[in-house]
N, C-alpha and C positions, 0 to 999 in steps of 0.2 A: 609643444613644450609642456612638461609635467611639473606642476607646482609642488612645493615641498609638503603641503598639507593634503594633497590628493591621495586617494586610495583607488586601487584598481576597480573598474566597473564590475559589479557583480559580487564584490566582497562586502562584508558587513562591519558596521561599527555601531555600538550601542553605548549610551551613557545616561547618567541621571536616572529619571523615573523609569525609562524603558529598560535600562540595564537591570534595575531593581526588579522590575516585573519579570524579566527573563529568569533571573535567579529564583524568584518565587514560583514560577511555573515549573521549573526543573526540580525544585524542592518538593512541590506537591506530587509530581509524577514519581520521584524516587521513593517517597514515603509510601505511596499506594503500591507500587511495584514490589518494594521490599516486603510489605505486609502480605502480598499475594504469593510470596515464595519465590520471586525472581531474584537472581544474584547479579549484581552489577559487573559488567565487563567493559574494559577499555581496550579497543583493538588498535593495532598500529596504523599510523596515518599512511604508510606505504603498503602496497599490496602487489602480489604477483598474479592474483586470480580474478581481478575485476573484469577482464575481457570476457569471462564466461557468462557474465550477467548484464553487462552494459555495452551499448553500441560503441565500437572503437573510436568513432569520431567525437564522442562525448567525454573521453578520458583525457587526463593530463599526464603525459608520459615523462618518466625519468629513467635513470639507470642506477644500479647499485655499485658497490665498490669493485665488483668483478665484471661490470659492464652488462649484467643481465637486465633486461627490460622490466620495469615495474611502473606502477601508476600511483597517483594520489587516491586515497580512498573515495570512491564515488558512490558506493552503496554499502550499507552496513550488514544486510541480511546474509549474503553469501559468506563473507569473512567470519561472521559470528558462528555460522553453522559449521564451516570447515575447521575453525579453531576448536569448537566444542567436540567435534567428531574425531579429528585427526590428531590434534595436539594434546587435548585433555582426555581423550578416550571416553567421552560422555555422550551416549546416544539418546539420552532423555533429559537434556539440560533445559533449564528455564533461566534465560538471560535477559537483562535489560542494559541499555546503553544511553548515554547522553553525550553526544559528540557530533561534530560537523562532518559533512561530506563535501567533495569538491568535484566540479565538472568543468570541462573545457568551455571557454578559455580561462575564466577566472570566477566561476560561479560558486559561491560558498553558501552552504545551507545547514542550519542547526537542526538537529533531529533528536527526538526522544523515541526510543523504540523498544520493543520486546519480541523475543523469539522463543518459541516453545518447541525444542527439537524432539522428535519422536512422538508427536501428537498430531491428530487430524481434527481436533476439536476447535474449530474457528470461533465458535460461540464463546468459549472460555476467554480467549484474549480480547475478543470484541467487547465483552462486558467490562473488562479492565480498562480498555481504551475509552469507553464511554464514561466510566467513572472519573477518569482524569479530566475528560472534556467538561463534564458537569462541574467538577470541583474548581476548575479554573474560570468558570463563569460564562461559557458560551453555549448556545443551544442550536447547533447547525442541523442539517439534514443528513440522515444515514441512508446510503444507497447500497443495496445488496444485489449481487449478481453472481453468475456462475459461467466461467469461460467455456465450460463444456457445452453450453447451449448453442452459442453461435458456431463453435467448431463442428459440432455434430450436424447442425443444419447445413453448413457450408459443404460438408462431406456428402450428405444425403442428396442435396439438390445440385451438386456440382458447381457451387459458387466459389469465387475467390474470397478468402477470409478478409481481404482488404476492404470489402464492402462493409463489414461490421467494424473493422478497425477505424475506418475513415468516416463512419456513420453516414453512409451514402443512402439517405432516406428514400429518394426517388427510386433507386434500383431495387430496394427491398419491397416497396409498396407496388411497384410495377409488376411484380411476380403474380399479383392477384390471388394470393393464397390466404384464405380467411383466417386460419389459426396463426399464421405468421404475422398478419396485420394486427391481430388481437395481442400477440406477444409484444409487438412494437409499442403499442399504446398502454400496455399493462403497467400499473403502479401499486395496486393494493392487493392484500391477501384475498379479498372477496373476488376480485377479477382473476386472480391466479386459480382459485378453486374452479371457476367456470371454464377457463381455458384448458385446464387439465383434462376435461371431458372430451376435448376434440383434437388435442395435439397427437402426433405420432408417438408410438409407445417408447421409442428411444429417448424421448425428451422428458418422460414422466419422472424418472429418478433425479436428474439434475435440477428440474424445476421444484420438486418436493424439497430438495436440500435448501433452496432459497426460501421457501415458505417456512420450513421448520426453524431456520435461523431467525427469521423475522418474528415468529411466534415466541421463540426462546428469549429474545432480547427485550421485547416489549418496550421499545423506544417510541416516544410520541411523535417523532417526525421521520418516519421510515418510509422509503419508497423502494419498490422492487423494479429492477431493470434487467430482465432476462436476456436481452440482446446486446447489452453494453459490453464492450470488449476492453479489457485492461491494457494499460501501457506497460505494465510490469510483466515481462515475458515469462518469468519463472513461476507465476501463479498458475496452477494447473486445474483448479476447479473453483470452489467458492472464494469470493473476494468481496471487499467492501470499500466504500469511499465515504468520507465525512466532509461535507462542504457547505458553503453558503454563497449564493450567487456564483461568481467565478473563482472563489478562493477555496482551495482544497486544504483542509486542516490535517487530515489524516487519511491513510489508506492501509489496508492489510489484506492478507489472504492465505490460502493453503499452497504449499509448494513442496517439492522434493529436493533434498540436499544429500548428495551421495546416495541416492536411492532411499533415504529415510523420510517418511512423511513428517512435515513440520508446519507450524502456523506462526504468524507474527504480524506486527503492525509497526508503522512509523508515524509519529506525530510531528508536524512541521512547525517548530517553535516560531520561526520568522513570520509565518502567516497569522498566528495568534497575536503576535506583537503588533502587526499592522492593524488588526482590528482594534486592539487596545489603544493604539496611538490615534486612530481615527475618531474614537469615541471620547 
């Protein structure tokens, strides 16, 4: 029996001080993003293209008036990129959005995000993300990685990429490869400089990208994780995660949209509100 006041599990309801804090966070983000030259965009809640970026079993399906299949918006990045390139004809757009996404069966998630279409400068949007994080009053950990590192290692050593996706520590360490073990435990720029002396040549460039990003951002709680593999399948080299304990506040990275290099991030408002509520 469903009571009259019940809401579906996974959906959100905010009121009072928490609703006020949500509006404050969104206001801070919009002011910063607007000042940085990003233009706000509100995309349709319905999409024909989400199956290109999200696993089908995580989507909520509907049909349009002509019975064509569509889904509720489960991810903002791909739709923003496609609208910028295809509908607006803008291959160098700087967009931001403040809107929810929806995943099966009834998971609702509020997100603040920015996409810079036609750019490969992740450091640029990462600095904006951290400025918002600082302004809303949290000081989490920044983790920087590069999906090229585990992909190239897997290809060179004949490994299944799932070893890195699933963080199968024992299988990695059982290979008894000194440089690989050092990469696994590496967290600092100093450790990176040392391991660059012994890794195979094909890893030098992607590892240096990690180091240069960390040097450029100068954030006081930065860790490097060269073997970490992202859950966002469209990120194709550098990416980052901002988290504290088991709570991920934001993630972003480099990706291709219709063959155009782009960068972006998403900040998860609900996770920030949970921290605010607990404190």
